[in-house]
N, C-alpha and C positions, 0 to 999 in steps of 0.2 A: 660499299654501297650503303650499309647501315649507318656509317658515320656521316654520310652526306645527306641523310634525311633531316627534314625540318622538325619532325616529331621525335620526342624522346621514346626510346623503345628498349624493352627488355624481353627476354624469352625464358620460359621455364619448361623443363621436361615434365613427364608425368608424375615424378616424385616431388616436384616443387623446387628442384635445383636450378639455379640461374645458369643459363648457357650462353646468353648474349646480352650485351650492354653497350649501347652506342654512345657516341660523343655528346649528342644532344642531351642524353640522360645525365651525363657527367656534369654538363654546364648547368642543368636545371637543379640537380640535387647535391652536387659536390662529390659524389662517390666515383672514384676512377674505376675503369673497367677491370684493372688488375685486382682491386679489392672486391668487386661485385661478382665477377664471373667465377663459377665453381662453388659458391656458397650453397649450403644445404638449407633451403628454406629462407624466409624473409624476416623471421623473428629476431629481435635483438639488435638489428641494425637499420632495416628499412621500415619495419612496423613494430609496434609494441608486441612483447611476447604474448600478452593476453589476447591479442587480436590476430596473431600469426596464423593459427590453424583456420580460423574463420575466413580470413582474407585469402589465404591460399586455396581453400576449398571453393570460394566464390570465383577466383580467377580460373581455376581448372574446371569449373562446372560446364564450360563451353564444350569440353571434350565429350561430355555425355550426350551431346546433341548430334544426331546423324545429319549429314549434309542434306538439306531440303526435307528433313524428316518432320514429324508432327510435334516434336517436343520443343520446337523453337528454332530460332535462327542459329547459324554457326558463328555468329559474331554477337558479342554482348557489350554493352556500355554500362559502366557503373562508377560511382565515386568512392575513392578510398583515401584515407589519410596516410601520408608517408613522411619519414624523417629525412631531413637533410643531414649532410655530414657534420654541420655545425651544431646539430642537436635540435634545431627548430623543426616545427611540424607544419606541413602544408597539405591542403586538400587537393587531390588530383582527380581528374576525369579520365578514366582508363577505358580503352576499347580493346577487348581480347578477341583473338581469332585463333581457331583451332588449326593445328598443323598435323597433317596425316602423311603416312608413307604411301608408296605406290599401290599397296593393297588396301588402302583406306583405313589402316589402323592408326589411332592417335599416338603421336610421339611428343607432343608438347603444345605450348601456346605462345603466340606473340602478343605482347601487351604494349600498345602505343598509348602514351599518356601525356598530359599537359595540365597546367594549372586550371582548376575548375572554373575560377572566375574569368580567366582569359578565354576559355572555351565558351563559356556562357555569353561573354561579350561578343565573340565572333558569331555565335548562333543568333543572338539578338540582331546584330547588324545584318546578317543574311536575311533573317525574317523581316526586318524593316525594309530592306531593299525589295523583297518579294511583294510586301504589302504596298509600297509606294508605286511599284510598277504593275500592280494588280488593280484592285477595285478601290483605290484611294478616292476620296471626295474632291480631289483637285488634280489638275493636270501636272504630269511629270514627264520631262523630256530630257534625255542625256545626249550631249554632243561631244565628239572627240576634239582634240586640239585643232583639227582642220575644219571645225564647225560642221561636221557631218553627223547626222542622226545615228546613234547607235542603240538607243532604246527609247521606247515611248509607251505610256500606258493608255488605256482605252479612253479615259476622260480627255487627255490631251489630243488624241487623234480625232475625237468627236468635235472638240472645240475648233480644230483646224480643218474639219470636213475632209479628212483623208483617212484611208485605211491604214492600220498600224504597219502592216507589212510593206506598204508602198513607201513609207517614210525612211525605212532602214537604209543606211548608206548614202542617203541623198542630202545635198545641201538645203538649207532652209529657203534659199531663193527659188527652189522649185515649187514652193507652196505659198509664199508670201510676196506681195509686191510692195505697196506703200507701207512704211513703218519698218522695213527690213533694216535700214541703216541704223536706226535706234536700237533694234534688237541685237544686231551684230556688234555694235559698239559696246553694249552692256556685257555681252559674252566675252569679247576681247579684253575688256577691263578686268573681268573676273578671272580669266586665264592669267593675266598679269599680276594677280593678287590684290586687285582693288575693286572688289564687287560693290554694287550699290548698298549702302548701309540700311536703307529703308525700302519697303516694297514700292515699285514704280508702276505707273499705269502706262501700258503700251497700247496704242490704237493701231491695229494691223489690218490690212486689206488682203483678203485671200484672192488667189487667182480665180478667174471666171470659170475655168473648167472644173473647179472643185465644188461649185455650188450646184444645188439641185436645179434641174431644168423644170420648165412648166410655168404657166402664167400665174401671176400673183392674184389673190382674191381682190375683188373690187374694193377700192379705197385703201388697200394695204400698202400701196406704193411699190417701188421696185424691190427685187430681192436684196436683202441686206447682206453686204459683203464685208463690212468692217466688224472687227471684234475688239472689245476692250478687255485686256488681260492684265490683271493685277499680278505683277511678277516679282519673284525673288530669284537670286542667282547664287549658286554655291560652287566653289572650286573643289574638284575631286582630286585627291592625292593618294598615293599608295601607302597603306599603313604598314606594309611589310618592309619596303626599302626606304632608304633616306634620299632617294632621287628627288631633286627639287622640281623636276619637270611634271606638270600636272597631267592627270589622265583625261581631263575634260571638264565639262561644266554641267551641273544639274540645273535645269530651268524649271522652276516650280511656279505654277500660276493658277489663278482662279478666274474663270470666265465671268466678268461682271458686266457684260454687254447689256443684258436686260435691265439690270438695276440702274446702270448709267443712262440708258434710254428713258427709263421712267423718270429719273431725276431731271434729265434734260427737258423732257416733255412738260414736267411740272413747272420748271423754271421758265420755259417758253410761254406757258399759259399764264403764269403770273405777270410776265412782261406784257403780254398782249392785253390782259385785263387792265393793267396799269395804263397802257396807251389808250384804250377805249375810255377810261375814266378821265385821263388828261384831255383827250379830244373833246369830251362832253363839256368839261369845265371851260375850255377855251371857246367852244362854239356858243356857249351861253352868253358870251360877251359880244358876239357878232350882231350888228344891226341888220345885215343882209343875210338871209338864209342861204344864199348861194355861197357866200364866203364861209359859212359854217360847214357846208358840204365839202368845200375844197380843203378846209382844215382837217376834216376827218380823213381825207386822202393822205395828207402830209403825215399825220400821226400813224397811219396804218402801215406805211412803207418800211420804216426801220425794222430790220431783221425779218422782213416778210417778202418783199419784192423790190425790183429796181424801178418799175414804172407802174403808174395807175392811169387809166383812161376812163373818163366819165362821159357816157353818151346817153342822151335822152331821146325819147320818141318825138319825131317832128309832126307838124300838122299834116303833111302829105305822106305820112308813113316814113319808113327809114329811120336812121339814127343820126342825131346831130351832136357833134362834139362840143361840150360846154366847159370842160376842164381837163387838164392833164397834169400829172405830177411825175417827175420834177419838171416844171416849166415847159420848155420847148425842146426837150430831148437833146441836150448838148449841142445847141446851135441851130437846130431845125426851126423853120418858121412855124409859128403856132397855127394849129388847125381849129382854134376855138371859133364856134359859130358856123362851121361848115358842115354840110351833110356828108357823112362818111359812106361812100358807096361800097359797102361790103358785098362780096360775092355770095351767091346762094349757098346755104349750108354753113356759113361762117359761125364759129362758136358764140359770138355775141348775139347773132340773130337767133340761134338755137336757145340761148338762155332767155331771151325775151319771149319767144314763141312758146316754150315749154315751162317757163317760170321755175326753172331749176338751175343750179350751178352746172357749168360745163367746163371740164378740164381738157387741155390739149397739149401735146408735146410734139415737137418736130425739130427743125433747125439743124440737128447734127446730121441726119440722113438726107435732108432736103435743104440745099443751100438757099433756095429762094422761098422757103417756108414763111419767114417773117414778112417778106415783101408781099407775098400773095395774100396775106391776111391784113395788110396795111398796118403793120406794127413796126417798131424800131428794129433795125437790122440785127442787133445783138440779142433779140428775144428768142428764147428756145422753149420756154414753158409758159403756158397761159392758163388763167382762171377767170372765167366770165360768170358774173353773178347778176341775177336780175334785181332791179330796183323796184321794190314793192311798197305801196302805201295805200291804205283804205281799200284793199282788195283789187288794186289795179297794178299793172306793170308799167313803170314809168320810163324804163330804159335799162341799160346794162353798165355794170362797173367791171372793168377788165384790169387784172393784175398780171404783170409780166416779169419773168425771171430770165436771167442770162445763163450762159454755159457753165458758170462756176457753181451753180446751185442745183439742188435736186428738183424733180417735178413736184407739183402741188399734190398733196394727198387729201384724204377725207377731212382730217382735222383742219387743214388749211382752208378747205372749202367752207367749213363751219365758221371759221373766223372771218372769212370774206363775207359770208352772209350777215354776220353781226355788224360789220362795217356798212354793208349795203343797206341794212335796215335804217341805220341812222342817216346815211346819205339820202335815201329815198324819202324819209320824213322831211328832211331839209328841202329837197327839191319840190315836194308836194306843197310845203308851206310857201316857197318862193312863187310857185304858180298861183296859189290862192291870193298872193299879194300883188300879182300882175307881173312877176318876173319871168324867168325862163319857162 
């Protein structure tokens, strides 16, 4: 049994005589058991003569400790220098354990030892693993070769909106929908020994049942499901065996969602400001103020909405369509110059009556929603903004989005108001000149 141990081991009786010496100790130091067992003391062969008494005393000091007594534990760890059979000297990290007979009297000690640097490396690796899976400032998730979660730290569980215990043993498909293919591809390439060389940005969508319930604050938009995780992947192999089969993959990531959202928002704002500036320069060259208003619609649509409707108040009340973009809605006949008979409570009428932007969403749950509102059939999200000039409301500007886009939020409403102010000024000027 002693020869089958992975650790080198020797045993001493109470006088310091070597009573046991295993095969691992022979491989580590070169002394065969036949030369080691039976020696009286360690001096002259395993340690220097000058150090022999002190080292033997330190190894046997564990015998002076009663099991569970107040003088210390019945196991001690210390570092001692030992000689190899070839005369070289090496620092060993030794753990001594007291051996007692049936009556509790000490009969000797077992000393398990290994190279101090190797032991320290092992302890550092274990400490590093504990730290990474503890309170690390980034997410750490370990999967086995079947891509099932075997360990996860708190930061990773928080980023994925899942309790740590709920993830153990489960495939990642239980928690992630969109983006799962890219993640599993990176994990499989890492298992095959071809991990990504650089950190990669993964946009993942979490399952709906993982997100917190409850309404979002006004203007905040829908609950955010997507996460941007800057990820790295490490193949895990056994340091003990030469088995080429990996143990799994460590997925290390940082949740960069907020930073990416801020960056996207800043880029979107720069683009919108650029569009407003371009529209103003183009409108300055228009002889007809109504043409300038339509130009503002065209410049506002890219990256913002699919359709824009321009309705102004008519002489008999109600709203009259004077422009729409793009053109005639993919083949529909133009409604320009016609009175649009919106039903009571229509968002455009609310925007005119209250002089505030009105947002509306339907379409998905109500198939006739767009038709009921006299909008194109593909419309699912709407933003109606009042046209104001010189303290009066001149009509409503409606922006429409389709199913592939998110609903309008508060920032979108602010941009819509910026466009509406310019369109309203152009409409007012056109009326002063005898136009619409």
